[in-house]
N, C-alpha and C positions, 0 to 999 in steps of 0.2 A: 541536274540533281534537284529533287524536290525538297520542300521544307519538311523538316522532321516534326512530327506531331507528338505532343506530350499526352500521356494518359490523363483522364480526368482524376481529380483528387480522390473521388470515392472508390476508384478501382484498385487503389493500393493503400496499405496501412501507413499511417504517419509513423514517425520514428518511435514514439512511445508505444504504440500498438504493436509495431514490429518487434520491439524488445520484449514486450509482454508475451507475445506469441512464442518467441524464441525461448524464453525462460519458463514458460508454462503457466502464466497466470495474468489475470487482469482484474482489477478491483473497481467496481463502480461505487458511487457515493452512497447509494442505498444499502448495498451489501456491507460497506464499511461501517455505516451507522448501526446496522443490526448487530454486527460483531462487537462493537464498542458497547452498545446498550446491554447486550447479554453478559459481557465481561464485567461491567460495572455492577450489574444486578446479581452477579454470581450465578448465572444460569449456564450450566454446562450443556453445550450442544455441539454436534459436529459441524464443521465448516468446509466440507468438501476438500480436505487435504491442506487447508490453509493453517499454517502454524501461528500460534499466538504466543508472544514473548513479552513478559513484563520487564521493563527496564527501570533504571533508577528514577526516583520521584523528581518532578519538576524539570524534566528534560523536554526541549522543544525540537531537537534534532539529534541524530545519532549517525555515527560513521560505522557502517556495516563492513566488516573485513571478511573477505572470502579469498583465501590464499594471500597473495601479495597485493591484491587490489582492494582499495577502500572506496566506499561509495556512500555519499550523504543521503540520508533518508529524512526528509522534512516531515514534522509531525503537525497535525492540525488540532485545534482545540475543540473538544466536545464537552457538553454539559448534560449529565444524566442524573436525574433525581437528586439534584444538589451537589453531585460529585463532578468536579472538573478533572478531565484527563486529556492527555495529548496522545494522538495515535497517528501512525503512518504505515504505509504498505510498501514492501520491497518486492518487486517483480522477480528480482534475481533469486531470492530464497523462498519466495511465496510465503512471506511472513508478515503478520501485523504486529508492530511494536507498540506497546501501550505504556505510558508513563502517567501515574496518578499525581494529583496535586492535593495533598491532604489539608 
């Protein structure tokens, strides 16, 4: 019997990419920054089916409940025109969650 060869990493998605593909979305940092900037500047524009949900102020993480399953969404800090906000993306619901810090 011969040795079994593994496929190179670039031929198959990593676990995060596989989950994003399965649930219908993937967010890169440039797209996330654009969405956050437009939200903070109150510019209404479509985001290709991505939902934007404002959550309570000063939150840095959130547990997204879908059915009986909860999933933590970690939020990153963004500063736009003197406004500090926290935002994170859920591949499961294709949603950007935004929390402002007044």
